[in-house]
N, C-alpha and C positions, 0 to 999 in steps of 0.2 A: 518567497521561498518557505517560510516557516508554515504557510497553509499547505504548500505542496506536501512538505515532510508529514504533517498530520494526516493529510489524506491518504498518503501511502501507508501509513501505519494503520489506519482504519481498514483500508482494502485488505491488507495482509491479515488482520485479526478476523475479519468477516470470512476470508478465504478458509483460514485455519478452522472457524466454526463451522462453516458449511461442510468441509472435508470431514471433520470429525463425526458429524451427524451421519453422513453416507457410509463411513467405515464402520460405525457402531463398534469401535475398539474401546475396551475398558482403560486402556493406558492413556487415552486422550482425555479422560475425565479430568476436570469438570467441563471441558469444551464440548465432549461428546456425551451421549447417554450411556449410563451403566447398563451392560447387557441384561442383568438381573431383573432391570425394571422395564425392559424394552418389549416384553411379550405379556399377554394376559394369561393368568393362572386359573385353574379351576378352582371355584369358591368352595369345594367340598373335598379338596386333597388334604394332605398333610404338609406341615412345614417342617423341614428337617434340618437340624442344626448339629453339625459335626464338631466334635471337641475332643480334646486329648487331656488324660490325667496320668500322673506318674506317682510312683512311690519312691521316696528318697530313702537313703541308707539308714536314716533315724525312724523310718517307718511312717513318715508324715505323708499324706496324699496332697498333691500340689496340681494346680491347673497349668498346663503347658500351653501357654498362649501362642496361638498359630498367626504370628506375625513375622515379617521379615527379621525385625529387631530382636525378637525374642527366640525365635525357634528357626530362623532362617528360610521360612516359607510362610505364604499367606494362607488363611483358611481356604480361600478358592482354589488356589494351586493344589492344597492338600487334597480337596475334595475330587479335584480332576485326577490326581495320581491314586485316588483310594482303591481302585481295582488292582493296580500293580502292588501297591502296599499290601492288600489282602492276599494277593498271591506270594508275596515275599515280605514278610513282616521285618526282616532284617533292614529293609530300607529306612525304617524308622531310626536306625543308628544315627544316622546324619542329623536328624531332628534333635535326637537326645544330645549329640555332641554339640550343637549350636546352643541349645538350651542351657546346657550345664555352663558353657563358657559365658553366657550372659546372666547367670544366676549362681555365681560362686557363693559359698562352697559347696551347693547343693549337688549331689550325685544321685542319678536315678537307678534304681535296680529292676524296674518294670514300668511298662507303658501301657496304658489301656486306650483304645480309641472307642469312642461312645458317640452315639447320635441321640439327640433329644427330639422326640416326635411330638409335634403339636397337631392333632386332628382338627380340622376346620369344618364348619358347618355353616353354609352361607356367607363365607368370608370372615365369620368370627371364630374365635375359639370353641369348638364344640364339646370338648372333653379336656381333663386335665393332661398335661404333656407327661410323656413317660420316656425313660431312657432305654436304649439298647445298646448292649456291648457288641461292638463290630469285631474287635479282635484284642488279644491281650498278647504282649510280647515281653519276655524275660530279658533283660539287658545282660549280654555274655561279660 
């Protein structure tokens, strides 16, 4: 009986693993593959790292961590919604609210979305990374 139970668990785990591989869904990780690693990239493109900074009421610049625990959204989700955020920067209000709740007593007066661009050459860093401001929003 014990052997049958173990065999059943093994079959279930292998089924989940195989299903996750075919679905290629990030939420199955680590059982499935992460989509960002599933496709080859051009070795002479740029690597883009999107991040957010804010200015507090004390004038201090802070990094707004794009994680569900810190800002209520992951960096991948943020990057997926970036076109909508670019069209309507007030969408950053929810991120500001979540960040302020998880980082008291800090209050943000402005938020800047930036991208660090790292040029590649032959798959290696080809030039110094540089930052680009995508948008700036004053918190009402």
